[in-house]
C-alpha positions in Angstrom: -1.8 13.5 4.5 1.1 13.1 2.2 1.3 11.5 -1.2 -2.4 12.1 -1.9 -2.2 11.2 -5.6 -0.2 8.0 -5.1 -2.6 7.0 -2.3 -5.5 7.4 -4.8 -3.7 5.4 -7.5 -2.9 2.5 -5.1 -6.4 2.6 -3.7 -7.9 2.3 -7.2 -5.5 -0.7 -8.0 -6.5 -2.3 -4.7 -10.2 -2.0 -5.6 -9.6 -3.9 -8.8 -8.5 -7.0 -6.8 -11.9 -8.0 -5.2 -13.8 -6.6 -8.3 -11.9 -9.2 -10.4 -12.2 -12.0 -7.8 -8.4 -12.0 -7.2 -8.7 -11.7 -3.4 -11.2 -12.3 -0.6 -11.8 -10.3 2.6 -8.4 -8.6 3.3 -5.8 -10.8 1.6 -3.6 -9.3 -1.1 -1.5 -6.2 -1.2 -0.8 -3.4 -3.7 1.8 -0.7 -3.2 3.3 2.1 -5.2 6.6 4.0 -5.0 6.9 7.8 -5.4 9.8 8.3 -7.9 10.7 11.7 -6.4 10.9 10.9 -2.7 11.3 7.1 -2.9 8.5 6.7 -0.3 6.0 3.9 -0.7 2.2 3.7 -0.2 1.0 0.3 0.9 -2.2 -1.3 2.2 -2.5 -1.9 6.0 -2.5 -5.4 7.3 -5.8 -7.2 7.8 -7.9 -4.3 6.6 -11.0 -5.2 4.7 -11.4 -3.9 1.2 -15.0 -2.9 1.7 -13.9 -0.6 4.5 -10.7 0.8 3.0 -10.3 4.4 1.9 -7.2 6.2 0.4 -6.6 7.8 3.8 -6.2 4.3 5.4 -3.2 3.5 3.2 0.2 3.9 4.8 3.3 5.8 3.7 6.5 4.1 4.6 10.2 4.6 3.8 12.5 2.1 2.0 13.3 0.6 5.4 9.7 0.0 6.3 9.4 2.8 8.8 5.8 4.2 8.9 5.8 7.9 8.2 2.1 8.5 7.8 -0.7 6.4 9.1 -1.8 4.7 12.3 -2.3 1.0 11.2 0.2 -1.8 10.8 1.7 -2.2 7.4 0.8 -5.3 5.3 2.4 -8.6 6.2 3.8 -8.5 2.6 5.7 -5.3 3.2 9.1 -6.9 3.3 8.4 -8.5 -0.1 7.4 -5.2 -1.6 10.5 -3.5 -0.1 12.8 -6.1 -1.5 11.4 -5.6 -5.0 11.7 -1.8 -4.7 15.3 -2.1 -3.5 16.2 -4.4 -6.4 14.6 -2.5 -9.3 15.0 1.0 -10.6 
């Protein structure tokens, strides 16, 4: 599993969403970008928060290609990629 620390950070941020009543069931996405490699960790699509672990998070490149993980990336992936491409 690559980007273990970033996966943990993204996971902890994701867990804050339902805890603070910002999402229900599986809606809402958090991602994080590794500054050294440019790779992105993102939540899989339709995955319930109460079943999510850091290992379930996906690692994708800047074009959205999945490099680590078996699930489908979030439906919000294109939005996250757009933001990462347009900010330092």
